C-alpha positions as CSV (number, residue, x, y, z in Angstrom):
1,M,-44.1,39.9,-38.5
2,K,-44.5,39.2,-42.3
3,K,-41.6,37.7,-44.0
4,A,-41.0,35.1,-46.7
5,N,-39.4,32.3,-44.5
6,Y,-40.2,30.9,-41.1
7,K,-38.5,28.2,-39.1
8,V,-41.2,26.6,-36.9
9,I,-41.8,23.7,-34.5
10,G,-45.2,22.2,-34.8
11,V,-46.5,20.0,-31.9
12,M,-49.6,17.7,-32.0
13,S,-51.1,15.3,-29.5
14,G,-54.1,13.3,-30.9
15,T,-57.0,11.6,-29.3
16,S,-55.6,8.1,-30.0
17,L,-52.9,8.8,-27.4
18,D,-50.1,7.4,-29.5
19,G,-47.7,10.2,-28.4
20,I,-46.6,13.7,-29.1
21,D,-45.7,14.5,-32.7
22,L,-43.0,17.2,-33.3
23,V,-41.8,18.6,-36.5
24,Y,-39.2,21.2,-37.3
25,V,-40.2,22.7,-40.6
26,N,-39.2,25.5,-42.9
27,F,-42.2,27.4,-44.4
28,D,-41.5,29.5,-47.5
29,Y,-43.9,32.0,-49.2
30,K,-43.5,32.9,-52.8
31,N,-47.0,33.6,-54.1
32,S,-48.0,30.3,-52.5
33,W,-46.8,28.3,-49.5
34,S,-44.2,25.5,-49.6
35,Y,-42.6,23.6,-46.8
36,K,-39.7,21.3,-46.0
37,I,-39.7,19.1,-42.9
38,L,-36.2,19.3,-41.4
39,E,-36.7,17.1,-38.4
40,A,-39.5,15.0,-37.1
41,E,-40.1,12.7,-34.1
42,T,-42.9,11.1,-32.1
43,I,-42.4,10.8,-28.4
44,P,-44.7,7.9,-27.1
45,Y,-46.6,8.6,-24.0
46,P,-45.5,6.6,-20.9
47,L,-48.3,4.3,-19.6
48,N,-49.0,6.6,-16.6
49,W,-49.7,9.6,-19.0
50,Q,-51.8,7.4,-21.3
51,E,-54.0,6.3,-18.4
52,T,-54.2,9.8,-17.0
53,L,-55.2,11.5,-20.3
54,A,-57.7,8.8,-21.0
55,E,-59.4,9.2,-17.6
56,A,-59.2,13.0,-17.5
57,I,-62.6,13.5,-19.2
58,D,-64.1,12.6,-15.8
59,F,-61.9,14.8,-13.7
60,S,-63.3,17.5,-11.5
61,K,-62.5,21.2,-12.4
62,E,-59.9,21.4,-9.7
63,R,-58.2,18.2,-10.7
64,L,-58.2,19.3,-14.4
65,E,-56.5,22.6,-13.4
66,R,-53.8,20.7,-11.7
67,L,-53.4,18.3,-14.7
68,N,-53.2,21.3,-17.0
69,K,-50.2,22.7,-15.1
70,K,-48.5,19.3,-14.9
71,Y,-49.1,18.6,-18.6
72,T,-47.9,22.0,-19.7
73,S,-44.6,21.4,-17.9
74,Y,-44.4,17.9,-19.4
75,L,-45.0,19.2,-22.9
76,A,-42.5,22.0,-22.5
77,E,-39.9,19.4,-21.4
78,I,-40.6,17.2,-24.4
79,I,-40.3,20.2,-26.8
80,S,-37.1,21.3,-25.1
81,R,-35.6,17.8,-25.4
82,F,-36.6,17.7,-29.1
83,I,-34.7,21.0,-29.7
84,E,-31.7,19.8,-27.8
85,A,-31.6,16.3,-29.4
86,H,-31.7,17.7,-33.0
87,Q,-29.5,20.7,-32.2
88,I,-32.0,23.2,-33.4
89,K,-30.7,26.7,-33.2
90,D,-33.1,28.8,-35.3
91,V,-36.8,28.9,-34.2
92,D,-39.2,31.7,-35.0
93,I,-42.2,30.1,-33.1
94,I,-43.4,26.9,-31.5
95,C,-47.0,26.1,-32.6
96,S,-48.7,23.6,-30.2
97,H,-52.1,22.1,-30.3
98,G,-52.0,20.8,-26.8
99,H,-54.1,17.7,-25.9
100,T,-57.9,17.7,-26.1
101,I,-59.6,16.6,-22.9
102,K,-63.1,17.8,-23.6
103,H,-64.7,18.9,-26.8
104,E,-68.3,20.1,-26.4
105,P,-69.0,22.8,-29.0
106,E,-72.7,22.4,-28.5
107,N,-72.1,23.7,-24.9
108,N,-69.7,26.4,-26.2
109,Y,-66.8,24.6,-24.6
110,T,-63.6,23.0,-25.6
111,L,-60.5,22.2,-23.5
112,Q,-57.0,21.5,-24.8
113,I,-54.5,21.2,-21.9
114,G,-50.8,22.2,-22.2
115,N,-51.6,25.7,-23.5
116,L,-50.8,27.7,-20.4
117,P,-48.6,30.8,-20.7
118,E,-45.8,29.0,-18.7
119,I,-45.0,27.0,-21.8
120,A,-43.2,30.0,-23.4
121,Y,-41.1,30.5,-20.3
122,L,-40.3,26.8,-19.9
123,T,-39.2,26.4,-23.5
124,G,-37.6,29.8,-23.8
125,Q,-39.5,30.4,-27.1
126,T,-42.4,32.3,-28.4
127,V,-45.4,29.9,-28.4
128,I,-48.7,30.1,-30.4
129,C,-51.3,27.6,-29.1
130,D,-54.9,27.2,-28.0
131,F,-56.2,27.3,-31.6
132,R,-59.7,25.9,-31.0
133,V,-61.2,28.1,-28.2
134,R,-61.8,31.3,-30.3
135,D,-63.7,29.4,-33.0
136,V,-66.0,27.9,-30.4
137,E,-66.6,31.3,-29.0
138,L,-67.6,32.4,-32.5
139,G,-70.2,29.7,-32.7
140,G,-68.0,27.2,-34.6
141,Q,-67.3,23.5,-34.0
142,G,-63.6,24.3,-33.1
143,A,-62.8,21.5,-35.5
144,P,-61.4,20.4,-37.8
145,L,-58.7,23.1,-38.1
146,V,-56.3,21.3,-40.5
147,P,-58.3,22.0,-43.7
148,I,-56.8,25.4,-44.4
149,G,-53.5,23.6,-44.5
150,D,-55.0,21.1,-47.0
151,Q,-56.1,24.1,-49.1
152,L,-52.7,25.8,-49.0
153,L,-50.3,22.9,-49.0
154,F,-52.1,19.9,-50.6
155,S,-54.4,21.4,-53.2
156,D,-53.5,18.7,-55.8
157,Y,-55.9,16.3,-54.1
158,K,-59.7,16.5,-54.3
159,Y,-60.0,15.0,-50.9
160,C,-57.7,14.8,-47.8
161,V,-58.7,12.1,-45.4
162,N,-57.0,11.6,-42.1
163,L,-57.3,8.4,-40.1
164,G,-56.5,9.1,-36.5
165,G,-58.6,8.8,-33.4
166,F,-61.3,9.9,-35.7
167,A,-61.6,10.0,-39.5
168,N,-62.0,13.5,-41.0
169,I,-62.3,14.8,-44.5
170,S,-61.5,18.0,-46.2
171,T,-62.5,19.0,-49.8
172,E,-63.6,22.0,-52.0
173,I,-67.3,22.4,-52.8
174,G,-67.7,25.2,-55.2
175,D,-65.3,27.9,-54.0
176,K,-65.5,26.9,-50.4
177,R,-63.3,24.5,-48.3
178,V,-65.6,22.1,-46.4
179,A,-64.4,19.6,-43.8
180,Y,-65.8,17.6,-41.0
181,D,-65.4,14.5,-38.8
182,I,-66.7,11.3,-40.4
183,C,-66.6,8.6,-37.7
184,A,-64.4,7.2,-34.9
185,V,-61.5,5.1,-35.9
186,N,-58.5,4.3,-33.6
187,T,-60.4,5.5,-30.5
188,V,-62.5,2.3,-31.0
189,L,-60.1,0.0,-32.8
190,N,-57.3,0.5,-30.2
191,F,-59.8,0.1,-27.3
192,Y,-60.8,-3.3,-28.5
193,S,-57.3,-4.4,-29.5
194,Q,-56.1,-3.6,-25.9
195,K,-58.7,-6.1,-24.6
196,L,-56.4,-8.8,-26.3
197,G,-53.3,-7.2,-24.8
198,K,-52.3,-5.5,-28.1
199,E,-51.7,-1.7,-28.1
200,F,-53.3,-1.6,-31.5
201,D,-54.4,-3.9,-34.3
202,E,-51.2,-4.1,-36.4
203,G,-52.0,-4.1,-40.1
204,G,-55.6,-4.8,-39.2
205,K,-54.7,-8.5,-38.8
206,L,-57.1,-9.1,-35.8
207,A,-60.0,-7.5,-37.7
208,A,-59.2,-9.5,-40.8
209,S,-59.4,-12.7,-38.8
210,G,-62.9,-11.9,-37.6
211,N,-66.3,-12.4,-39.1
212,L,-68.9,-9.8,-40.1
213,N,-71.9,-9.3,-37.8
214,K,-74.5,-7.8,-40.2
215,D,-76.9,-6.7,-37.5
216,L,-74.2,-4.8,-35.6
217,L,-73.0,-3.2,-38.9
218,Q,-76.6,-2.1,-39.6
219,K,-77.0,-0.5,-36.1
220,L,-73.6,1.3,-36.4
221,N,-74.5,2.7,-39.9
222,A,-77.8,3.9,-38.6
223,L,-76.3,6.3,-36.1
224,S,-77.9,9.8,-36.4
225,F,-74.6,11.6,-36.6
226,Y,-74.0,10.3,-40.1
227,E,-77.1,12.0,-41.4
228,E,-76.2,15.4,-39.9
229,K,-75.0,18.1,-42.3
230,P,-71.6,19.6,-41.8
231,P,-70.1,21.5,-40.1
232,K,-69.9,18.7,-37.5
233,S,-67.3,17.2,-35.3
234,L,-66.8,14.4,-32.9
235,G,-65.1,13.9,-29.5
236,I,-64.4,10.9,-27.2
237,E,-67.6,11.8,-25.3
238,W,-69.6,10.7,-28.4
239,V,-67.7,7.4,-28.6
240,K,-68.3,6.6,-24.9
241,S,-72.0,7.7,-24.9
242,T,-73.0,6.4,-28.3
243,V,-70.7,3.9,-29.9
244,F,-69.4,1.8,-27.0
245,P,-73.0,1.1,-25.7
246,I,-73.9,-0.4,-29.1
247,L,-70.8,-2.6,-29.2
248,E,-71.2,-3.8,-25.6
249,K,-74.6,-5.2,-26.4
250,Y,-72.9,-7.8,-28.7
251,N,-71.3,-10.6,-26.8
252,E,-68.9,-11.2,-29.7
253,N,-65.3,-12.1,-29.7
254,V,-63.0,-9.1,-30.2
255,P,-61.9,-10.0,-33.8
256,D,-65.6,-10.1,-34.9
257,I,-66.2,-6.6,-33.4
258,L,-63.0,-5.3,-35.0
259,H,-63.9,-6.8,-38.4
260,T,-67.4,-5.3,-38.3
261,Y,-66.3,-1.9,-37.0
262,T,-63.5,-1.7,-39.6
263,L,-66.0,-2.3,-42.4
264,H,-68.3,0.3,-40.9
265,I,-65.4,2.9,-41.0
266,A,-64.7,2.0,-44.7
267,Q,-68.4,2.4,-45.6
268,Q,-68.8,5.7,-43.8
269,I,-65.7,7.2,-45.5
270,A,-66.8,5.9,-48.9
271,K,-70.1,7.6,-48.5
272,T,-68.3,11.0,-48.3
273,L,-66.5,10.5,-51.6
274,D,-67.8,10.9,-55.1
275,N,-66.7,7.4,-56.2
276,Q,-64.9,8.7,-59.4
277,P,-61.7,7.0,-60.5
278,D,-60.0,10.3,-61.3
279,S,-60.7,11.7,-57.8
280,K,-57.4,11.7,-55.9
281,V,-57.6,11.1,-52.2
282,L,-54.7,11.8,-49.9
283,M,-54.7,9.4,-47.0
284,T,-52.8,10.2,-43.8
285,G,-52.8,9.3,-40.1
286,G,-52.0,6.2,-38.2
287,G,-55.0,4.4,-39.7
288,T,-53.2,4.2,-43.1
289,F,-51.0,1.4,-41.7
290,N,-54.2,-0.7,-41.2
291,N,-54.0,-2.7,-44.4
292,F,-57.3,-4.4,-43.8
293,L,-59.1,-1.0,-43.5
294,L,-57.4,0.3,-46.7
295,R,-58.4,-2.9,-48.6
296,L,-62.0,-2.6,-47.5
297,L,-62.0,1.1,-48.4
298,K,-60.8,0.4,-51.9
299,E,-63.5,-2.2,-52.3
300,E,-66.1,0.4,-51.2
301,S,-64.9,3.2,-53.5
302,K,-63.5,3.7,-57.0
303,C,-61.6,6.8,-56.0
304,H,-57.8,6.9,-56.4
305,F,-56.2,6.6,-53.0
306,T,-52.7,7.9,-52.4
307,I,-50.5,6.9,-49.5
308,P,-47.8,9.6,-49.2
309,S,-44.4,9.3,-47.5
310,Q,-44.4,8.1,-43.9
311,E,-43.2,11.6,-42.9
312,I,-46.5,13.1,-44.2
313,I,-48.6,10.2,-42.9
314,D,-47.2,10.6,-39.4
315,Y,-46.7,14.4,-39.2
316,K,-49.2,16.1,-41.4
317,E,-51.2,17.5,-38.5
318,A,-48.2,18.7,-36.6
319,L,-47.0,20.3,-39.9
320,I,-50.3,22.1,-40.5
321,F,-50.5,23.4,-36.9
322,G,-47.1,24.9,-37.6
323,L,-48.7,26.7,-40.6
324,L,-51.6,27.8,-38.5
325,G,-49.2,29.5,-36.1
326,V,-47.4,31.2,-39.0
327,L,-50.7,32.5,-40.3
328,K,-51.6,33.8,-36.8
329,L,-48.2,35.5,-36.5
330,R,-48.9,37.2,-39.9
331,G,-52.4,38.3,-38.8
332,Q,-54.0,36.2,-41.5
333,V,-57.0,33.9,-41.5
334,N,-56.2,30.4,-40.2
335,V,-59.7,29.1,-39.5
336,L,-62.5,29.0,-42.2
337,K,-66.1,29.6,-41.3
338,S,-67.1,27.3,-44.1
339,V,-65.4,24.4,-42.3
340,T,-66.3,25.1,-38.6
341,G,-69.6,27.0,-38.9
342,A,-68.2,30.0,-37.0
343,K,-69.7,33.4,-37.6
344,K,-66.7,34.5,-39.6
345,D,-63.3,33.5,-40.9
346,H,-60.7,34.4,-38.3
347,S,-57.1,34.2,-37.1
348,S,-57.2,31.9,-34.1
349,G,-54.6,31.0,-31.4
350,V,-53.0,32.7,-28.5
351,I,-49.4,34.1,-28.6
352,Y,-47.2,33.8,-25.6
353,E,-43.9,35.5,-25.6
354,I,-41.0,35.0,-23.2
C-alpha cells in the first residue's frame, strides 16, 4: 500500500519502565518524509506492572508465555483507550514496539512481549510489530532500530543521542548510518534513586549533591564494552551482570554513587562525539530532564547540544516506530545493516490484520 499520506499510531515501552508512550501522527511523503504529531500521551505503568516487567527476565518459559498473553491484552486495552480518549477516527496502522524482556543477540535471541496476533483483534486495527526478531535472525544486534528515522526525519543534526534506559547514538560516517548503544543511563540512575524512595532523580539534584569517587569512576570507564566496535547493543542483563556488581562493592551513600555514575555517563557520551562546536547534537529521552547530566556533558564536550520540544523529547521513539511500520507496509527497508550488523538491509516487522 504505497500512498503519500499515512495516519499512524506509534507505541513504545522502554526499559526504564516509565510507561507506554503513544503518538497519533500524520506522515507525509513528497520526495522526503515529513510528520506532524496530532496527539501524544504517556500512560504510566501501575506499580504491579512495573514490578512484574522488572522481574520477568528471570521468569520460566511457561511463565513468560502467560505474561506475554496478559501484556498483549493490557497493551491492546491501553491503545484502545488512547483511540477513544482522543476520538481518533482515521488509522491506517498501529505500529507497536512491545516491551523488551530479554535481549541476547549473541545467543540469536530477543523477546519483546505484547506482539501476539491477538493485538490486532483486540484493537480492531491492523498492527505492525515485533520489529527486532528478524534482524537478530539475520545476524544483527536487533538494536538500535531508531536510526533510520534519524536519517529520514532528523538529518539536520550530525548526531542524535537518546537518553533513556540506555544512551544510544546515531550518526553518518561516510555514506553510512551508524548507531549503537553507549552506556546504561536510567536503568542505573532510577534503581539507585528508588533506594531513597524517589522514583527518579528529578533534575539530577541527588547526583549533584553527592561527591565524586575517582576509583569507582575509573573502574566504570574501564568496562570492556566501551572498547568494542559497533555494531553493539546493551540490555538489562548487562547492567545486572556487569554494572551493578561494581557499584555494590562501594559502600557509598547513594548521592555519591549517583554523582559518580552520572559523570561516567557524560564522559562515555562525550567520547563518541567529535568535540567540534559546529557539530549539532539532538538530545532526546527522559534523561534530557536531568540538568546535572546535561551540565556535565556540556563540560565534557564542545559540541552544540539541542534540546527540542518536549513532544520530541518524550515521543521520538514512538514516532519513529510509527515510521518503521509505514516503511514495512510499503515494503521498504526499515533496518540498516550498517547499524545492526545484519547480513543485509531489510524490511522488518510482522503485520497482523483483523
